[in-house]
C-alpha positions in Angstrom: 8.1 -10.1 -8.6 5.7 -7.4 -7.3 5.2 -3.8 -8.0 7.3 -2.4 -5.2 11.1 -2.4 -5.1 12.5 -4.8 -2.5 15.5 -2.6 -1.4 13.5 0.2 0.3 11.2 -2.4 1.9 14.2 -4.1 3.3 15.5 -0.8 4.7 12.2 -0.2 6.4 12.4 -3.6 8.2 16.1 -3.3 9.0 15.6 0.1 10.5 13.4 -1.6 13.1 14.9 -5.0 13.5 18.4 -6.3 14.4 18.0 -9.5 12.4 15.8 -10.1 9.4 15.0 -13.7 8.1 15.3 -14.6 4.5 12.1 -13.9 2.6 10.9 -11.2 5.0 11.2 -8.3 2.5 9.3 -10.3 -0.1 6.6 -11.1 2.4 6.1 -7.5 3.4 6.2 -6.4 -0.3 3.3 -8.8 -1.0 1.3 -7.4 1.9 2.0 -3.8 0.9 0.9 -4.5 -2.6 -2.3 -6.2 -1.5 -3.1 -3.2 0.8 -2.3 -0.7 -1.9 -4.7 -2.5 -4.3 -7.5 -2.3 -1.6 -6.9 1.4 -1.0 -6.8 2.1 -4.7 -10.1 0.2 -5.3 -11.8 2.1 -2.4 -10.4 5.4 -3.7 -11.8 4.8 -7.1 -15.2 4.0 -5.6 -15.1 7.2 -3.6 -14.3 9.3 -6.7 -17.1 7.6 -8.7 -19.5 8.2 -5.8 -18.5 11.9 -6.0 -19.2 12.0 -9.7 -15.6 12.2 -10.7 -13.4 10.0 -13.0 -10.2 11.4 -11.5 -8.9 10.0 -8.2 -7.3 12.6 -6.0 -5.2 12.6 -2.8 -8.3 13.2 -0.6 -9.8 10.0 -2.1 -6.7 8.1 -1.0 -6.8 9.6 2.5 -10.5 8.9 3.0 -10.0 5.3 1.6 -7.2 4.8 4.2 -9.5 6.0 7.0 -12.3 3.8 5.9 -10.2 0.7 5.6 -8.2 1.2 8.8 
């Protein structure tokens, strides 16, 4: 099982789709976890580049822009 709870992920999908196949929530959870790990790694690199050990919200926002 991944880091993210499945129920909210399922609600996200079901808000947009009439029918959701079995395993869809788990598939999206896996993708979201992989994406979050990439963003976190990039944010840490940005903080280190700025001479900081603390990652802040602006690092996350910049990492998202760079990875998008």
